[in-house]
Steps between C-alpha positions, in 0.01 A plus 500: 500500500784736580648437160167577329472829698863588420443428129196715502701796645783432249265501199319812606835693548617384148193621322476830310275748676239497215470123520510485876211741529285263292626196689398654831152555372437125484728376777567600862826667612574174680431270207733199456741461220284271287205737540712799399639306202149405377383857539803636316447269211135597479590866505755465223257300287233762544740773412608312190146451389425873531817587295405245230149636482649840432717352228191340342316835504810667339503247224126531447516881473777514236376709202653487157426874456755578776778381267598751226414367152314215668835332553415132548857410580527738795154399617606133489809566705292648780245222482773228505664654814177496687412143394840380603449644842168318531654178376800514732269550800269217386204729421496469125171367349393435142237771548781758488551421127182689433650815639768476234270458196245752621765769526632414147146511369512876566727552200379715211691281247255267308771250419625464853134484635433212253805327642392560860140370456634161388709487816202607708304201380787272591528660846128456558517145403802433717344667797178308465681168501741607788191567713384138481818303465873512589718684251704182444186335376444764229649409154836660467400696188215665690701609806610867517809621673501865579862551405451342161175697441685829582794400277272431209321833552830683491605313184174590323541864603861512372388337175239775441735775599784378286258479204376852580150353534431592860231764481574693823852578376389623153418841648872558560528368857849341525526135564690415823585145385837643392718750695480857382798737458516797730371814332848659494652204320216493251559866421877443446434212263242698308750789458773259375257353248405839379869606461576178311203559259599862439865404436413237248 
């Protein structure tokens, strides 16, 4: 019993004040080591759940219009970072795939929206089956991995941009798939080209 009391004191003294405050809400100041440990784990789990709910909300609220030129590549990078956080914490669900395609559906480009709608159908089919059976039981060609889905979206976006067929960029908005020269460098190059033309 003395060891339990001692371990309880030791654990309380080792906890950060923010965690200790929550632990003391569900245990007494004289709680034994095992009681403090269980309370600490419950507190950490609850805190993780709240953080992951915030990550889900952040993913859900992403708007394509917030990215200049409806830059799918940049949007995908942000989505991937959030999904990886959910996956690493064990909170990723197939339902989160819908957040991806719904955001991409906001594009004003008819070719990309056509591409997205095909993926939306596949996502809906995968989600439907994942809700009634284990993912391992779903045929391999019908499973959807979020990293692969994002990778394919970036490739389709790049294909359209490289072919100068991405509508949002046709109004002169620069593509950010390639690095841009600083304005000063661009001006120097332009002057050099002009001199070369005049000297010819």
